[in-house]
Backbone and ligand atoms as CSV (ligand in chain L), in Angstrom:
chain,resi,resn,atom,element,x,y,z
A,1,MET,N,N,0.905,-1.170,0.045
A,1,MET,CA,C,-0.047,0.027,-0.113
A,1,MET,C,C,0.875,1.114,0.032
A,2,LYS,N,N,0.910,1.973,-1.092
A,2,LYS,CA,C,1.693,3.249,-1.259
A,2,LYS,C,C,1.009,4.306,-0.718
A,3,ILE,N,N,1.706,5.102,0.187
A,3,ILE,CA,C,1.140,6.230,0.993
A,3,ILE,C,C,2.211,7.340,0.725
A,4,ILE,N,N,1.571,8.581,0.345
A,4,ILE,CA,C,2.588,9.940,0.262
A,4,ILE,C,C,2.357,10.506,1.608
A,5,GLY,N,N,3.527,10.731,2.415
A,5,GLY,CA,C,3.355,11.406,3.520
A,5,GLY,C,C,4.021,12.962,3.316
A,6,ILE,N,N,3.374,13.887,3.641
A,6,ILE,CA,C,3.626,15.194,3.342
A,6,ILE,C,C,3.915,15.956,4.736
A,7,SER,N,N,4.996,16.579,4.886
A,7,SER,CA,C,5.029,17.412,6.121
A,7,SER,C,C,4.843,18.791,5.912
A,8,GLY,N,N,4.031,19.413,6.655
A,8,GLY,CA,C,3.581,20.802,6.422
A,8,GLY,C,C,4.701,21.808,6.920
A,9,SER,N,N,5.890,21.289,7.275
A,9,SER,CA,C,6.820,22.241,7.901
A,9,SER,C,C,8.009,22.129,7.091
A,10,LEU,N,N,8.756,23.417,6.925
A,10,LEU,CA,C,9.875,23.412,5.963
A,10,LEU,C,C,11.198,23.234,6.691
A,11,ARG,N,N,11.209,23.374,8.029
A,11,ARG,CA,C,12.405,23.521,8.729
A,11,ARG,C,C,13.064,22.115,8.985
A,12,LYS,N,N,14.350,22.025,9.003
A,12,LYS,CA,C,15.092,20.888,9.044
A,12,LYS,C,C,14.756,20.004,10.380
A,13,ALA,N,N,14.798,20.788,11.542
A,13,ALA,CA,C,14.416,20.071,12.875
A,13,ALA,C,C,12.987,19.998,13.175
A,14,SER,N,N,12.260,20.057,12.214
A,14,SER,CA,C,10.775,19.994,12.380
A,14,SER,C,C,10.223,18.901,13.341
A,15,TYR,N,N,9.221,19.073,14.310
A,15,TYR,CA,C,8.665,18.116,15.028
A,15,TYR,C,C,7.822,17.459,14.026
A,16,ASN,N,N,7.250,18.137,13.181
A,16,ASN,CA,C,6.119,17.437,12.228
A,16,ASN,C,C,6.811,16.578,11.129
A,17,THR,N,N,8.134,16.797,10.762
A,17,THR,CA,C,8.709,15.971,9.897
A,17,THR,C,C,9.252,14.943,10.738
A,18,SER,N,N,9.705,15.089,12.035
A,18,SER,CA,C,10.092,13.921,12.848
A,18,SER,C,C,8.831,13.087,13.209
A,19,LEU,N,N,7.566,13.538,13.173
A,19,LEU,CA,C,6.418,12.811,13.379
A,19,LEU,C,C,6.232,11.955,12.294
A,20,LEU,N,N,6.371,12.432,11.274
A,20,LEU,CA,C,6.270,11.714,9.802
A,20,LEU,C,C,7.301,10.483,9.929
A,21,ARG,N,N,8.555,10.801,10.430
A,21,ARG,CA,C,9.510,9.792,10.404
A,21,ARG,C,C,9.301,8.743,11.427
A,22,ALA,N,N,8.523,9.173,12.553
A,22,ALA,CA,C,7.974,8.290,13.618
A,22,ALA,C,C,7.005,7.196,12.925
A,23,LEU,N,N,6.141,7.745,12.201
A,23,LEU,CA,C,5.031,6.979,11.467
A,23,LEU,C,C,5.602,5.956,10.577
A,24,ILE,N,N,6.748,6.490,9.705
A,24,ILE,CA,C,7.388,5.605,8.800
A,24,ILE,C,C,8.125,4.294,9.527
A,25,SER,N,N,8.597,4.713,10.789
A,25,SER,CA,C,9.428,3.855,11.558
A,25,SER,C,C,8.404,2.657,11.960
A,26,LEU,N,N,7.050,3.120,12.298
A,26,LEU,CA,C,5.980,2.073,12.645
A,26,LEU,C,C,5.159,1.566,11.810
A,27,GLN,N,N,5.375,2.028,10.292
A,27,GLN,CA,C,4.361,1.577,9.364
A,27,GLN,C,C,4.184,-0.098,9.409
A,28,PRO,N,N,3.019,-0.522,9.182
A,28,PRO,CA,C,2.729,-1.982,9.234
A,28,PRO,C,C,3.488,-2.580,7.942
A,29,ALA,N,N,3.469,-3.911,8.075
A,29,ALA,CA,C,3.967,-4.631,6.839
A,29,ALA,C,C,2.923,-4.394,5.758
A,30,GLY,N,N,3.538,-4.179,4.405
A,30,GLY,CA,C,2.653,-3.980,3.361
A,30,GLY,C,C,2.385,-2.414,2.999
A,31,MET,N,N,2.703,-1.434,4.119
A,31,MET,CA,C,2.402,-0.093,3.869
A,31,MET,C,C,3.785,0.541,3.519
A,32,GLU,N,N,3.788,1.302,2.630
A,32,GLU,CA,C,5.179,2.080,2.254
A,32,GLU,C,C,4.891,3.656,2.262
A,33,ILE,N,N,5.283,4.284,3.229
A,33,ILE,CA,C,5.004,5.722,3.179
A,33,ILE,C,C,6.299,6.501,2.656
A,34,GLU,N,N,6.138,7.303,1.545
A,34,GLU,CA,C,7.073,8.233,1.035
A,34,GLU,C,C,6.942,9.526,1.612
A,35,PRO,N,N,8.052,9.881,2.309
A,35,PRO,CA,C,8.098,11.408,2.831
A,35,PRO,C,C,8.283,12.373,1.923
A,36,ILE,N,N,7.602,13.471,1.876
A,36,ILE,CA,C,7.694,14.649,1.013
A,36,ILE,C,C,7.843,15.967,1.819
A,37,ARG,N,N,8.839,16.733,1.478
A,37,ARG,CA,C,8.894,18.105,2.055
A,37,ARG,C,C,8.504,19.123,0.962
A,38,LEU,N,N,7.956,20.302,1.396
A,38,LEU,CA,C,7.382,21.236,0.313
A,38,LEU,C,C,8.446,22.511,0.173
A,39,ASN,N,N,9.560,22.284,0.443
A,39,ASN,CA,C,10.610,23.350,0.392
A,39,ASN,C,C,10.695,23.908,-1.072
A,40,GLY,N,N,10.872,25.106,-1.446
A,40,GLY,CA,C,11.241,25.643,-2.589
A,40,GLY,C,C,10.026,26.006,-3.575
A,41,ILE,N,N,8.813,25.703,-3.055
A,41,ILE,CA,C,7.721,25.958,-4.067
A,41,ILE,C,C,7.203,27.246,-3.999
A,42,PRO,N,N,7.245,27.932,-5.390
A,42,PRO,CA,C,6.944,29.379,-5.331
A,42,PRO,C,C,5.470,29.555,-4.884
A,43,VAL,N,N,5.206,30.799,-4.414
A,43,VAL,CA,C,3.855,31.168,-3.917
A,43,VAL,C,C,2.938,31.262,-5.245
A,44,TYR,N,N,1.851,30.666,-4.986
A,44,TYR,CA,C,0.985,30.624,-6.236
A,44,TYR,C,C,0.607,32.033,-6.812
A,45,ASP,N,N,0.967,32.092,-8.211
A,45,ASP,CA,C,0.645,33.419,-8.883
A,45,ASP,C,C,-0.056,32.958,-10.171
A,46,GLY,N,N,-1.345,33.458,-10.318
A,46,GLY,CA,C,-1.964,33.117,-11.627
A,46,GLY,C,C,-1.267,33.450,-12.902
A,47,ASP,N,N,-0.672,34.662,-12.879
A,47,ASP,CA,C,0.145,34.939,-14.105
A,47,ASP,C,C,1.199,34.040,-14.383
A,48,ASN,N,N,1.996,33.622,-13.217
A,48,ASN,CA,C,3.107,32.852,-13.457
A,48,ASN,C,C,2.513,31.360,-13.984
A,49,GLU,N,N,1.339,31.014,-13.509
A,49,GLU,CA,C,0.801,29.640,-13.947
A,49,GLU,C,C,0.631,29.648,-15.490
A,50,LYS,N,N,-0.048,30.884,-15.769
A,50,LYS,CA,C,-0.271,31.022,-17.171
A,50,LYS,C,C,0.895,31.124,-17.937
A,51,ALA,N,N,1.868,31.833,-17.592
A,51,ALA,CA,C,3.153,32.082,-18.427
A,51,ALA,C,C,4.073,30.528,-18.350
A,52,THR,N,N,4.056,29.977,-17.151
A,52,THR,CA,C,5.026,28.827,-17.159
A,52,THR,C,C,4.486,27.613,-16.674
A,53,GLY,N,N,3.274,27.652,-16.279
A,53,GLY,CA,C,2.673,26.310,-15.744
A,53,GLY,C,C,2.906,26.090,-14.424
A,54,LYS,N,N,2.751,24.829,-13.807
A,54,LYS,CA,C,2.943,24.403,-12.498
A,54,LYS,C,C,4.446,24.210,-12.342
A,55,PRO,N,N,4.902,24.627,-11.065
A,55,PRO,CA,C,6.345,24.211,-10.744
A,55,PRO,C,C,6.606,22.831,-10.727
A,56,ALA,N,N,7.942,22.379,-11.174
A,56,ALA,CA,C,8.150,21.021,-11.407
A,56,ALA,C,C,7.956,20.125,-10.006
A,57,ALA,N,N,8.192,20.830,-8.841
A,57,ALA,CA,C,7.793,20.141,-7.665
A,57,ALA,C,C,6.350,19.782,-7.437
A,58,ILE,N,N,5.572,20.661,-7.966
A,58,ILE,CA,C,4.098,20.331,-7.857
A,58,ILE,C,C,3.665,19.344,-8.840
A,59,LEU,N,N,4.206,19.351,-10.108
A,59,LEU,CA,C,3.908,18.248,-11.117
A,59,LEU,C,C,4.476,16.993,-10.620
A,60,ASP,N,N,5.535,16.963,-9.867
A,60,ASP,CA,C,6.160,15.662,-9.367
A,60,ASP,C,C,5.188,15.146,-8.232
A,61,LEU,N,N,4.762,16.048,-7.366
A,61,LEU,CA,C,3.908,15.735,-6.274
A,61,LEU,C,C,2.485,15.123,-6.752
A,62,ASP,N,N,1.970,15.894,-7.621
A,62,ASP,CA,C,0.774,15.438,-8.252
A,62,ASP,C,C,0.859,13.987,-8.829
A,63,GLN,N,N,1.932,13.725,-9.404
A,63,GLN,CA,C,2.007,12.294,-10.112
A,63,GLN,C,C,2.090,11.389,-8.898
A,64,LYS,N,N,2.822,11.793,-7.857
A,64,LYS,CA,C,3.126,10.845,-6.747
A,64,LYS,C,C,1.831,10.441,-6.020
A,65,ILE,N,N,1.013,11.479,-5.886
A,65,ILE,CA,C,-0.313,11.400,-5.104
A,65,ILE,C,C,-1.161,10.615,-6.038
A,66,ARG,N,N,-1.308,10.745,-7.336
A,66,ARG,CA,C,-2.233,10.043,-8.108
A,66,ARG,C,C,-1.784,8.512,-8.054
A,67,ALA,N,N,-0.426,8.294,-7.959
A,67,ALA,CA,C,-0.106,7.008,-8.095
A,67,ALA,C,C,-0.189,6.202,-6.577
A,68,ALA,N,N,-0.582,7.014,-5.507
A,68,ALA,CA,C,-0.530,6.501,-4.291
A,68,ALA,C,C,-1.848,6.174,-3.988
A,69,GLU,N,N,-2.045,5.213,-2.925
A,69,GLU,CA,C,-3.471,4.726,-2.546
A,69,GLU,C,C,-3.943,5.734,-1.508
A,70,GLY,N,N,-3.008,6.435,-0.817
A,70,GLY,CA,C,-3.525,7.391,0.303
A,70,GLY,C,C,-2.413,8.441,0.610
A,71,VAL,N,N,-2.873,9.406,1.313
A,71,VAL,CA,C,-1.956,10.483,1.681
A,71,VAL,C,C,-2.096,10.923,3.083
A,72,VAL,N,N,-1.007,10.987,3.930
A,72,VAL,CA,C,-0.976,11.351,5.086
A,72,VAL,C,C,-0.381,12.837,5.180
A,73,ILE,N,N,-1.082,13.810,5.660
A,73,ILE,CA,C,-0.476,15.040,5.958
A,73,ILE,C,C,-0.215,15.509,7.418
A,74,VAL,N,N,1.006,15.849,7.602
A,74,VAL,CA,C,1.359,16.085,9.112
A,74,VAL,C,C,1.757,17.536,9.154
A,75,THR,N,N,0.738,18.279,9.823
A,75,THR,CA,C,0.874,19.785,9.824
A,75,THR,C,C,1.184,20.573,11.046
A,76,PRO,N,N,2.000,21.403,11.122
A,76,PRO,CA,C,2.187,22.467,12.187
A,76,PRO,C,C,1.089,23.244,12.208
A,77,GLU,N,N,0.906,24.261,13.232
A,77,GLU,CA,C,-0.075,25.082,13.405
A,77,GLU,C,C,0.707,26.496,13.506
A,78,TYR,N,N,0.312,27.384,12.575
A,78,TYR,CA,C,0.869,28.840,12.528
A,78,TYR,C,C,-0.356,29.688,12.777
A,79,ASN,N,N,-0.230,30.386,13.848
A,79,ASN,CA,C,-1.419,31.429,13.932
A,79,ASN,C,C,-2.838,30.987,13.901
A,80,PHE,N,N,-2.935,29.801,14.634
A,80,PHE,CA,C,-4.307,29.080,14.717
A,80,PHE,C,C,-4.700,28.445,13.323
A,81,SER,N,N,-3.693,28.382,12.488
A,81,SER,CA,C,-4.299,28.003,11.126
A,81,SER,C,C,-3.184,27.037,10.296
A,82,ILE,N,N,-3.415,26.737,9.234
A,82,ILE,CA,C,-2.340,25.946,8.495
A,82,ILE,C,C,-1.260,26.633,7.998
A,83,PRO,N,N,0.005,26.202,8.068
A,83,PRO,CA,C,1.300,27.080,7.545
A,83,PRO,C,C,0.990,27.492,6.059
A,84,GLY,N,N,1.367,28.597,5.760
A,84,GLY,CA,C,1.225,28.966,4.393
A,84,GLY,C,C,1.782,28.137,3.261
A,85,GLY,N,N,3.014,27.573,3.625
A,85,GLY,CA,C,3.542,26.625,2.468
A,85,GLY,C,C,2.746,25.498,2.366
A,86,LEU,N,N,1.925,24.912,3.288
A,86,LEU,CA,C,1.052,23.675,2.959
A,86,LEU,C,C,-0.069,24.198,2.184
A,87,LYS,N,N,-0.671,25.269,2.668
A,87,LYS,CA,C,-1.939,25.794,1.796
A,87,LYS,C,C,-1.556,26.044,0.466
A,88,ASN,N,N,-0.209,26.764,0.261
A,88,ASN,CA,C,0.007,27.055,-0.999
A,88,ASN,C,C,0.298,25.823,-1.965
A,89,ALA,N,N,0.874,24.761,-1.473
A,89,ALA,CA,C,0.892,23.373,-2.138
A,89,ALA,C,C,-0.434,22.996,-2.614
A,90,ILE,N,N,-1.248,22.917,-1.571
A,90,ILE,CA,C,-2.504,22.551,-1.956
A,90,ILE,C,C,-3.419,23.437,-2.988
A,91,ASP,N,N,-3.124,24.735,-2.950
A,91,ASP,CA,C,-3.698,25.527,-3.946
A,91,ASP,C,C,-3.161,25.257,-5.183
A,92,TRP,N,N,-1.728,25.017,-5.422
A,92,TRP,CA,C,-1.081,24.638,-6.825
A,92,TRP,C,C,-1.804,23.342,-7.211
A,93,LEU,N,N,-1.852,22.260,-6.338
A,93,LEU,CA,C,-2.286,21.050,-6.689
A,93,LEU,C,C,-3.886,21.147,-7.131
A,94,SER,N,N,-4.627,21.956,-6.615
A,94,SER,CA,C,-6.033,22.302,-7.080
A,94,SER,C,C,-6.234,22.687,-8.298
A,95,ARG,N,N,-5.225,23.205,-8.975
A,95,ARG,CA,C,-5.541,23.816,-10.327
A,95,ARG,C,C,-5.707,22.741,-11.249
A,96,GLY,N,N,-6.711,22.842,-12.176
A,96,GLY,CA,C,-7.125,21.818,-13.081
A,96,GLY,C,C,-7.631,20.722,-12.441
A,97,SER,N,N,-7.316,19.389,-12.594
A,97,SER,CA,C,-7.941,18.410,-11.718
A,97,SER,C,C,-7.204,17.940,-10.637
A,98,SER,N,N,-7.752,18.090,-9.436
A,98,SER,CA,C,-7.002,17.973,-8.126
A,98,SER,C,C,-6.638,16.385,-7.883
A,99,PRO,N,N,-5.344,16.090,-7.609
A,99,PRO,CA,C,-4.967,14.736,-7.477
A,99,PRO,C,C,-5.454,14.240,-6.004
A,100,LEU,N,N,-5.917,15.170,-5.267
A,100,LEU,CA,C,-6.470,14.947,-4.082
A,100,LEU,C,C,-8.014,14.369,-4.055
A,101,LYS,N,N,-8.697,14.726,-5.388
A,101,LYS,CA,C,-10.121,14.521,-5.323
A,101,LYS,C,C,-10.245,13.033,-5.135
A,102,GLY,N,N,-11.090,12.486,-4.254
A,102,GLY,CA,C,-11.490,11.169,-4.135
A,102,GLY,C,C,-10.383,10.410,-3.431
A,103,LYS,N,N,-9.306,11.086,-2.946
A,103,LYS,CA,C,-8.128,10.281,-2.253
A,103,LYS,C,C,-8.424,10.204,-0.872
A,104,ARG,N,N,-7.946,8.994,-0.202
A,104,ARG,CA,C,-8.208,8.892,1.154
A,104,ARG,C,C,-6.886,9.471,1.850
A,105,VAL,N,N,-7.440,10.327,2.588
A,105,VAL,CA,C,-6.382,11.118,3.551
A,105,VAL,C,C,-6.391,11.065,5.001
A,106,GLY,N,N,-5.137,11.124,5.674
A,106,GLY,CA,C,-5.197,11.194,7.002
A,106,GLY,C,C,-4.379,12.498,7.481
A,107,VAL,N,N,-4.926,12.958,8.502
A,107,VAL,CA,C,-4.226,14.307,9.051
A,107,VAL,C,C,-3.807,14.179,10.576
A,108,MET,N,N,-2.543,14.651,10.786
A,108,MET,CA,C,-2.332,14.747,12.329
A,108,MET,C,C,-1.016,15.993,12.291
A,109,GLY,N,N,-0.768,16.151,13.540
A,109,GLY,CA,C,0.253,17.248,13.612
A,109,GLY,C,C,0.686,17.406,15.090
A,110,ALA,N,N,1.938,18.167,15.145
A,110,ALA,CA,C,2.599,18.278,16.423
A,110,ALA,C,C,2.823,19.827,16.578
A,111,SER,N,N,2.797,20.394,17.680
A,111,SER,CA,C,3.148,21.697,18.112
A,111,SER,C,C,3.634,21.788,19.323
A,112,ASP,N,N,4.245,22.805,19.879
A,112,ASP,CA,C,4.736,22.973,21.230
A,112,ASP,C,C,3.827,23.518,22.092
A,113,GLY,N,N,2.625,23.810,21.550
A,113,GLY,CA,C,1.440,24.332,22.214
A,113,GLY,C,C,0.619,23.368,22.874
A,114,PRO,N,N,-0.239,23.749,23.758
A,114,PRO,CA,C,-1.037,22.800,24.533
A,114,PRO,C,C,-2.193,22.021,23.848
A,115,ILE,N,N,-2.490,22.373,22.503
A,115,ILE,CA,C,-3.543,21.567,22.059
A,115,ILE,C,C,-3.178,20.906,20.549
A,116,GLY,N,N,-1.948,20.989,20.454
A,116,GLY,CA,C,-1.234,19.976,19.525
A,116,GLY,C,C,-1.893,20.126,18.009
A,117,THR,N,N,-2.057,21.368,17.558
A,117,THR,CA,C,-2.405,21.684,16.100
A,117,THR,C,C,-3.960,21.241,15.835
A,118,ALA,N,N,-4.827,21.177,16.956
A,118,ALA,CA,C,-6.299,21.025,16.732
A,118,ALA,C,C,-6.885,22.040,15.816
A,119,ARG,N,N,-6.585,23.130,15.999
A,119,ARG,CA,C,-7.132,24.245,15.035
A,119,ARG,C,C,-6.746,24.094,13.665
A,120,SER,N,N,-5.312,23.837,13.398
A,120,SER,CA,C,-4.964,23.825,11.957
A,120,SER,C,C,-5.343,22.634,11.286
A,121,GLN,N,N,-5.587,21.547,12.224
A,121,GLN,CA,C,-6.055,20.225,11.634
A,121,GLN,C,C,-7.381,20.553,11.094
A,122,TYR,N,N,-8.249,21.185,11.807
A,122,TYR,CA,C,-9.579,21.400,11.414
A,122,TYR,C,C,-9.784,22.399,10.152
A,123,GLN,N,N,-8.704,23.256,10.079
A,123,GLN,CA,C,-8.725,24.156,8.902
A,123,GLN,C,C,-8.169,23.253,7.638
A,124,LEU,N,N,-7.265,22.503,7.968
A,124,LEU,CA,C,-6.853,21.549,7.001
A,124,LEU,C,C,-8.071,20.766,6.415
A,125,ARG,N,N,-8.794,19.934,7.240
A,125,ARG,CA,C,-9.820,19.368,6.860
A,125,ARG,C,C,-10.963,20.119,6.135
A,126,GLN,N,N,-11.111,21.384,6.454
A,126,GLN,CA,C,-11.927,22.185,5.611
A,126,GLN,C,C,-11.406,22.451,4.095
A,127,THR,N,N,-10.110,22.690,4.155
A,127,THR,CA,C,-9.502,22.738,2.823
A,127,THR,C,C,-9.500,21.375,1.861
A,128,LEU,N,N,-9.331,20.264,2.739
A,128,LEU,CA,C,-9.437,19.164,1.939
A,128,LEU,C,C,-10.773,18.771,1.542
A,129,GLN,N,N,-11.783,19.272,2.268
A,129,GLN,CA,C,-13.278,19.100,1.758
A,129,GLN,C,C,-13.478,19.771,0.357
A,130,SER,N,N,-12.748,20.964,0.137
A,130,SER,CA,C,-12.847,21.492,-1.115
A,130,SER,C,C,-12.174,20.815,-2.313
A,131,GLN,N,N,-11.239,19.932,-1.919
A,131,GLN,CA,C,-10.657,19.012,-2.977
A,131,GLN,C,C,-11.557,17.597,-3.053
A,132,GLU,N,N,-12.431,17.636,-2.371
A,132,GLU,CA,C,-13.292,16.318,-2.269
A,132,GLU,C,C,-12.459,15.162,-1.956
A,133,SER,N,N,-11.550,15.308,-0.972
A,133,SER,CA,C,-10.736,14.171,-0.475
A,133,SER,C,C,-11.570,13.473,0.560
A,134,ILE,N,N,-11.205,12.159,0.859
A,134,ILE,CA,C,-11.965,11.417,1.964
A,134,ILE,C,C,-11.148,11.321,3.078
A,135,VAL,N,N,-11.299,12.091,3.898
A,135,VAL,CA,C,-10.525,12.225,5.157
A,135,VAL,C,C,-10.998,11.426,6.325
A,136,MET,N,N,-10.063,10.629,6.960
A,136,MET,CA,C,-10.367,9.794,8.011
A,136,MET,C,C,-10.958,10.666,9.116
A,137,PRO,N,N,-12.154,10.506,9.701
A,137,PRO,CA,C,-12.540,11.122,10.828
A,137,PRO,C,C,-11.845,11.130,12.185
A,138,ARG,N,N,-11.616,9.818,12.388
A,138,ARG,CA,C,-10.873,9.315,13.737
A,138,ARG,C,C,-10.213,8.110,13.635
A,139,PRO,N,N,-9.350,7.728,14.329
A,139,PRO,CA,C,-8.579,8.471,15.449
A,139,PRO,C,C,-7.856,9.571,14.972
A,140,GLU,N,N,-7.779,10.647,15.987
A,140,GLU,CA,C,-7.126,11.978,15.698
A,140,GLU,C,C,-5.929,11.785,16.556
A,141,ILE,N,N,-4.790,12.576,15.980
A,141,ILE,CA,C,-3.445,12.762,16.707
A,141,ILE,C,C,-3.152,14.048,16.937
A,142,PHE,N,N,-3.225,14.627,17.858
A,142,PHE,CA,C,-2.741,15.926,18.408
A,142,PHE,C,C,-1.522,15.901,19.188
A,143,VAL,N,N,-0.396,16.077,18.833
A,143,VAL,CA,C,0.720,16.074,19.521
A,143,VAL,C,C,1.091,17.240,20.107
A,144,SER,N,N,0.627,17.470,21.485
A,144,SER,CA,C,0.819,18.848,22.137
A,144,SER,C,C,2.307,18.754,22.863
A,145,THR,N,N,2.560,20.024,23.255
A,145,THR,CA,C,4.003,20.212,24.066
A,145,THR,C,C,5.233,19.157,23.465
A,146,ALA,N,N,5.314,19.318,22.137
A,146,ALA,CA,C,6.097,18.511,21.430
A,146,ALA,C,C,7.572,18.460,21.934
A,147,HIS,N,N,7.935,19.686,22.472
A,147,HIS,CA,C,9.469,19.670,23.110
A,147,HIS,C,C,9.622,18.550,24.142
A,148,ASP,N,N,8.446,18.090,24.782
A,148,ASP,CA,C,8.601,17.042,25.691
A,148,ASP,C,C,8.579,15.731,25.115
A,149,LYS,N,N,8.340,15.603,24.044
A,149,LYS,CA,C,8.042,14.259,23.464
A,149,LYS,C,C,9.064,13.685,22.418
A,150,PHE,N,N,9.757,14.663,21.900
A,150,PHE,CA,C,10.860,14.450,20.892
A,150,PHE,C,C,12.288,14.758,21.585
A,151,ASP,N,N,13.272,13.823,21.347
A,151,ASP,CA,C,14.631,14.176,21.799
A,151,ASP,C,C,15.347,15.114,20.844
A,152,VAL,N,N,16.509,15.611,21.317
A,152,VAL,CA,C,17.348,16.413,20.384
A,152,VAL,C,C,17.580,16.078,18.995
A,153,GLN,N,N,17.495,14.795,18.816
A,153,GLN,CA,C,17.916,14.187,17.406
A,153,GLN,C,C,16.465,14.215,16.783
A,154,GLY,N,N,15.366,14.506,17.386
A,154,GLY,CA,C,14.048,14.375,16.713
A,154,GLY,C,C,13.430,13.104,16.663
A,155,THR,N,N,13.984,12.390,17.604
A,155,THR,CA,C,13.340,11.007,17.699
A,155,THR,C,C,12.033,11.044,18.784
A,156,LEU,N,N,10.855,10.454,18.221
A,156,LEU,CA,C,9.723,10.554,19.200
A,156,LEU,C,C,10.005,9.486,20.182
A,157,THR,N,N,10.122,9.951,21.409
A,157,THR,CA,C,10.270,9.096,22.645
A,157,THR,C,C,9.071,8.913,23.657
A,158,ASP,N,N,8.014,9.632,23.233
A,158,ASP,CA,C,6.948,9.349,24.225
A,158,ASP,C,C,6.076,8.208,23.829
A,159,ALA,N,N,5.975,7.340,24.935
A,159,ALA,CA,C,5.402,5.952,24.806
A,159,ALA,C,C,4.093,6.082,24.383
A,160,ALA,N,N,3.256,6.877,25.076
A,160,ALA,CA,C,1.950,6.996,24.908
A,160,ALA,C,C,1.436,7.384,23.492
A,161,THR,N,N,2.343,8.367,22.916
A,161,THR,CA,C,2.177,8.922,21.377
A,161,THR,C,C,2.473,7.660,20.493
A,162,LEU,N,N,3.617,6.856,20.638
A,162,LEU,CA,C,4.067,5.915,19.893
A,162,LEU,C,C,2.944,4.901,19.701
A,163,GLU,N,N,2.296,4.454,20.892
A,163,GLU,CA,C,1.105,3.783,20.939
A,163,GLU,C,C,-0.013,3.959,20.162
A,164,ARG,N,N,-0.237,5.399,20.300
A,164,ARG,CA,C,-1.433,6.007,19.636
A,164,ARG,C,C,-1.057,6.019,18.106
A,165,LEU,N,N,0.115,6.210,17.693
A,165,LEU,CA,C,0.492,6.208,16.191
A,165,LEU,C,C,0.212,4.793,15.624
A,166,LYS,N,N,0.571,3.843,16.510
A,166,LYS,CA,C,0.477,2.340,15.996
A,166,LYS,C,C,-1.062,2.142,15.690
A,167,LYS,N,N,-1.927,2.483,16.571
A,167,LYS,CA,C,-3.334,2.326,16.462
A,167,LYS,C,C,-3.811,3.181,15.254
A,168,TRP,N,N,-3.364,4.358,15.105
A,168,TRP,CA,C,-3.575,5.296,14.118
A,168,TRP,C,C,-3.419,4.585,12.718
A,169,LEU,N,N,-2.129,4.011,12.620
A,169,LEU,CA,C,-1.756,3.505,11.244
A,169,LEU,C,C,-2.527,2.264,10.996
A,170,LYS,N,N,-2.951,1.591,12.012
A,170,LYS,CA,C,-3.859,0.343,11.708
A,170,LYS,C,C,-5.111,0.720,11.308
A,171,ALA,N,N,-5.766,1.945,11.862
A,171,ALA,CA,C,-7.057,2.422,11.427
A,171,ALA,C,C,-6.853,3.025,9.909
A,172,PHE,N,N,-5.725,3.649,9.853
A,172,PHE,CA,C,-5.474,4.185,8.491
A,172,PHE,C,C,-5.572,3.412,7.229
A,173,ALA,N,N,-4.847,2.190,7.622
A,173,ALA,CA,C,-4.603,1.096,6.693
A,173,ALA,C,C,-5.987,0.516,6.265
A,174,ASP,N,N,-6.942,0.360,7.175
A,174,ASP,CA,C,-8.229,-0.237,6.995
A,174,ASP,C,C,-9.019,1.061,6.208
A,175,TRP,N,N,-8.785,2.199,6.563
A,175,TRP,CA,C,-9.518,3.333,5.823
A,175,TRP,C,C,-9.139,3.451,4.451
A,176,VAL,N,N,-7.857,3.263,4.135
A,176,VAL,CA,C,-7.404,3.354,2.729
A,176,VAL,C,C,-7.851,2.235,1.805
A,177,GLU,N,N,-7.909,0.954,2.819
A,177,GLU,CA,C,-8.669,-0.297,2.026
A,177,GLU,C,C,-10.190,-0.051,1.933
A,178,LYS,N,N,-10.701,0.919,2.408
A,178,LYS,CA,C,-12.147,1.245,2.473
A,178,LYS,C,C,-12.879,0.155,3.385
A,179,LYS,N,N,-12.224,-0.089,4.458
A,179,LYS,CA,C,-12.995,-1.098,5.425
A,179,LYS,C,C,-13.541,-0.267,6.693
A,180,PRO,N,N,-14.652,-0.389,7.214
A,180,PRO,CA,C,-15.701,-1.234,6.674
A,180,PRO,C,C,-16.257,-0.610,5.429
L,1,FNR,C1,C,3.815,29.061,15.663
L,1,FNR,N1,N,3.552,28.233,16.597
L,1,FNR,C2,C,2.242,27.731,17.112
L,1,FNR,N2,N,1.959,26.821,17.767
L,1,FNR,C3,C,0.726,26.404,18.032
L,1,FNR,O1,O,0.334,25.721,18.906
L,1,FNR,N3,N,-0.334,27.352,17.681
L,1,FNR,C4,C,-0.174,28.473,17.047
L,1,FNR,O2,O,-1.063,29.086,16.656
L,1,FNR,C5,C,1.288,28.826,16.762
L,1,FNR,N4,N,1.624,29.691,15.758
L,1,FNR,C6,C,2.880,30.029,15.212
L,1,FNR,C7,C,3.196,30.814,14.407
L,1,FNR,C8,C,4.431,30.850,13.735
L,1,FNR,C9,C,4.582,31.930,12.590
L,1,FNR,C10,C,5.538,30.028,14.111
L,1,FNR,C11,C,6.655,30.008,13.448
L,1,FNR,C12,C,5.050,29.221,15.242
L,1,FNR,C13,C,4.452,27.249,17.280
L,1,FNR,C14,C,4.906,26.018,16.450
L,1,FNR,O3,O,4.136,25.033,17.083
L,1,FNR,C15,C,6.289,25.543,16.494
L,1,FNR,O4,O,7.125,26.360,16.001
L,1,FNR,C16,C,6.435,24.185,16.099
L,1,FNR,O5,O,7.764,23.672,16.333
L,1,FNR,C17,C,6.301,24.142,14.480
L,1,FNR,O6,O,6.246,23.022,13.695
L,1,FNR,P1,P,7.638,22.223,13.399
L,1,FNR,O7,O,8.349,23.245,12.430
L,1,FNR,O8,O,8.447,21.938,14.530
L,1,FNR,O9,O,7.174,21.115,12.497
């Protein structure tokens, strides 16, 4: 089962990219999550789109999403919302026919705040609604106070979160396989 894993953070030491790495380390047999970062994608501009089309990174991501059975998006929260880079990537992908249409998607996120990206995840769910994605309703993963849950190398060390991720992956595999 091929899954595209998108981190909504651009920074190298990102908790969210680390959370995606933890997911990959726990992926069940038969699941293959390919991690994607969104660095270097220009801000959407309709004039540039007309002149030169979509950026190469978006064309590549579009193909990868189409070829995958599911997508997991691991998002930070910026000012109670989705980071601009992630929204920008979805805006580009949405032009023409969106590869996210009808795609089974899971969302989660980590922040150093107390509610672990709950607000940005719900805004992401709203944006994915516009793409007609089929987003797994639950279980939900809100990794709060991330500074206490990852070590300095970015390894997720919190046992309860690791356990939740395992359960989430099982539910997501079923969701992608459309069970029940
Ligand atoms: C933040 N951060 C933050 N955290 C949160 O829980 N709610 C918020 O609204 C915000 N707002 C916010 C705005 C901006 C511009 C920045 C840069 C940061 C803190 C954020 O959770 C923290 O920086 C995380 O480490 C970002 O995720 P990554 O990059 O570690 O994946």
